[in-house]
C-alpha positions in Angstrom: 88.5 109.4 119.4 92.5 108.4 118.2 95.4 109.9 120.3 97.3 112.6 117.7 99.8 113.6 120.1 103.1 112.5 119.8 105.3 111.9 122.9 108.9 114.1 122.8 110.8 111.3 121.9 108.8 111.1 118.7 109.0 114.7 117.7 112.7 114.6 117.9 113.1 111.1 115.8 110.9 112.4 112.7 113.2 114.2 110.6 111.4 116.0 107.5 110.6 113.4 104.9 109.6 115.8 102.3 111.1 119.8 101.8 108.9 122.4 99.4 111.1 125.3 98.8 109.8 128.5 97.4 107.5 125.9 95.1 105.4 128.2 92.5 103.4 126.1 90.3 102.0 127.7 87.0 98.4 126.7 84.5 100.0 129.1 81.5 98.7 132.2 82.9 97.1 131.8 86.1 99.8 131.5 89.3 97.8 128.7 91.3 100.5 127.9 93.6 102.5 131.1 95.5 105.7 130.2 97.1 104.8 127.4 99.4 108.0 126.0 101.5 106.4 123.5 103.8 108.4 120.5 105.7 106.6 117.7 106.4 107.9 114.8 108.6 107.8 110.6 108.2 105.5 108.5 109.8 103.1 111.3 110.4 99.9 112.3 109.0 99.5 115.9 107.3 96.4 116.5 106.1 96.3 119.7 103.8 92.9 122.3 104.1 91.0 124.6 102.6 88.2 126.0 100.4 88.3 124.4 96.9 90.4 125.7 94.4 92.9 126.6 97.1 95.6 124.4 95.7 95.7 122.0 98.6 95.3 118.8 95.1 97.8 121.4 92.9 100.4 121.3 96.0 99.9 117.3 96.1 101.2 116.2 92.9 103.4 118.1 92.6 105.0 115.7 95.2 105.3 113.0 92.8 105.4 115.0 90.4 101.3 114.2 88.2 101.6 117.4 86.8 104.3 116.3 84.3 101.3 115.3 83.0 99.5 118.4 82.4 101.0 120.1 79.5 100.6 123.7 80.5 101.6 122.8 84.2 104.9 124.8 84.8 106.1 123.8 88.6 109.1 126.0 89.9 111.1 125.9 92.9 112.0 122.8 95.3 110.5 120.0 96.9 113.0 117.2 98.1 112.2 113.5 99.6 114.9 112.7 101.8 117.5 115.5 100.8 116.6 114.6 96.4 115.2 116.7 94.3 111.8 115.1 92.5 112.5 117.9 89.9 115.7 116.9 88.9 116.3 115.7 85.1 118.1 113.0 86.7 115.1 111.3 88.2 112.7 109.2 86.9 109.2 110.1 87.7 108.2 106.3 86.9 110.5 105.2 89.9 109.5 108.2 91.9 106.3 107.1 91.8 107.6 104.2 93.4 108.6 105.8 96.1 105.4 108.4 96.3 102.6 106.3 96.3 98.6 107.9 95.4 95.3 107.3 96.1 92.6 109.0 94.6 90.0 110.7 95.0 87.4 108.0 93.7 88.3 104.6 93.9 89.8 103.0 90.5 90.9 99.4 90.7 92.2 98.3 87.1 89.8 96.2 85.5 91.5 92.8 86.5 91.7 90.2 89.4 92.0 91.8 92.4 95.4 89.6 92.5 97.0 91.9 89.4 95.5 94.8 90.7 98.2 94.5 93.5 100.7 92.8 91.6 101.3 95.0 89.3 102.5 97.7 90.7 105.9 94.9 91.7 105.8 93.2 88.6 106.3 96.1 86.1 109.4 97.3 88.9 110.9 93.5 89.5 110.2 93.6 93.3 109.7 89.2 92.8 111.9 87.1 91.5 108.9 84.5 90.9 105.6 83.7 92.2 106.3 82.9 95.9 107.5 86.0 96.3 105.3 88.0 94.4 102.4 86.1 96.4 104.0 87.0 99.9 104.4 90.6 98.5 100.3 90.7 97.3 99.3 89.3 100.7 101.3 91.7 102.7 100.2 94.3 100.7 96.9 93.4 101.3 96.8 92.7 104.4 98.5 96.5 105.1 95.3 97.4 103.5 92.8 96.0 105.6 91.2 93.9 103.0 93.3 90.2 103.0 90.2 88.6 105.2 87.7 89.9 103.2 89.5 89.2 99.6 91.9 86.2 100.4 89.6 83.0 99.3 88.3 85.7 95.6 91.9 86.3 94.8 91.0 86.2 90.9 88.3 87.7 91.1 87.6 91.0 89.5 88.6 93.9 91.6 85.8 96.2 89.8 83.5 93.7 91.6 84.3 95.3 95.0 82.2 97.4 97.0 83.1 101.2 96.7 84.5 101.1 100.5 86.7 97.2 99.6 88.0 99.1 96.1 89.6 102.5 98.0 91.3 99.7 100.4 93.0 97.2 97.4 94.2 100.9 95.8 96.0 101.3 99.2 96.5 98.1 98.8 97.6 98.5 95.6 99.7 101.9 96.8 101.9 100.3 99.2 103.0 97.6 97.1 106.1 99.0 95.8 107.2 99.6 99.8 106.7 103.4 98.4 108.1 105.9 101.8 105.5 108.4 101.1 101.7 107.8 100.4 99.9 110.7 99.1 95.9 110.6 99.2 93.5 113.0 97.4 90.2 112.8 99.5 90.2 109.6 99.3 86.7 109.3 101.5 84.5 111.6 99.2 83.1 108.6 97.2 82.9 106.0 100.3 79.7 106.1 103.1 80.3 106.8 106.8 81.2 103.2 107.8 83.6 102.2 105.0 84.9 106.2 105.6 85.5 105.2 109.2 87.7 102.0 107.9 89.5 104.2 105.7 90.7 106.4 108.0 91.3 103.7 110.7 93.6 102.3 108.4 95.3 105.9 107.5 95.7 105.6 110.9 97.9 102.5 110.9 100.2 103.4 107.8 101.2 106.4 109.9 103.8 103.4 111.3 105.0 102.5 108.1 104.9 106.5 106.0 104.6 109.5 105.7 101.1 110.1 104.7 99.8 113.2 103.1 96.3 113.6 102.6 93.7 116.2 101.1 90.4 116.3 102.9 87.6 118.9 102.4 86.4 117.5 105.8 87.6 119.5 109.0 86.4 116.7 110.9 89.1 114.5 109.0 91.8 116.3 109.5 90.8 116.5 113.2 90.5 112.8 113.5 93.5 111.3 111.3 96.4 113.6 111.3 99.3 115.2 113.2 99.7 118.1 111.2 97.8 120.6 109.2 98.5 123.2 106.5 96.1 125.0 105.2 95.2 126.9 102.0 93.7 129.5 100.3 94.0 131.3 97.1 97.1 129.4 96.4 99.3 130.4 99.1 100.3 128.3 102.3 98.8 130.4 104.8 99.3 128.3 108.4 101.3 125.0 108.7 101.5 123.3 112.3 100.1 120.4 114.9 96.5 119.6 113.9 95.3 120.3 118.0 96.7 123.6 117.5 95.6 125.0 114.4 91.9 123.4 115.1 92.2 125.5 118.7 94.2 128.5 118.9 95.4 128.9 115.2 97.2 132.2 114.1 96.0 133.7 111.2 92.7 135.7 111.2 91.3 133.6 107.7 92.6 130.0 109.4 90.4 131.1 111.9 87.5 132.0 109.6 87.6 129.3 107.3 87.4 126.7 110.5 84.3 128.3 111.4 82.6 128.3 108.2 83.2 132.4 107.9 85.1 131.7 104.2 84.7 128.0 102.4 
């Protein structure tokens, strides 16, 4: 069992990395997210839990403006990363997504080699001046994705030829290759078997040393294992947010307790 507690020094050192203020999301006339206010700390895993359709993935996708791709979607309020509003017209969404990496529910490697999957982001953002630097970036990312030892001798093989768990770790390596500061994960283990899930959970625990990690999960056991902070969403509202241990043992809101004990969901 991993230690989810933080020392008082670490708690003091942690500052808010992501700050959401009065966030509303509409899909046409449907008010999907209602008045969400939350402060997400750096170097911490924050889990979003709640029933299907409660808004947790919608809110996650606001953080890197993935909802921009949906014509009928409208976002109001402010989401700040390091004090900068990501919805400011001066912010380039492409640059934002280099800073805020994302891993999806289903592993989605590009139809390219393992090497080119990881090199893609650094290439388009001009992070390497030559092949030697790109090689170093790719190796570092694959090591951070905990898959280097499995693929180092076949970097030119297609990424789509890996197992499901390996593909997801490759996608995590691809996401961290641009040196993001925030890593968003939308149910990253839901398509994986228990062994691959355990490997990805171990990796998430390691990644928080370098990133602010936000994970949407349907599994309360997973939230309890990997996160230090948990947010419970219900019907588009952020009902409760706090330390994971407290949310799971002594929640303040009755609906949080009902969800955790299986009475709603």
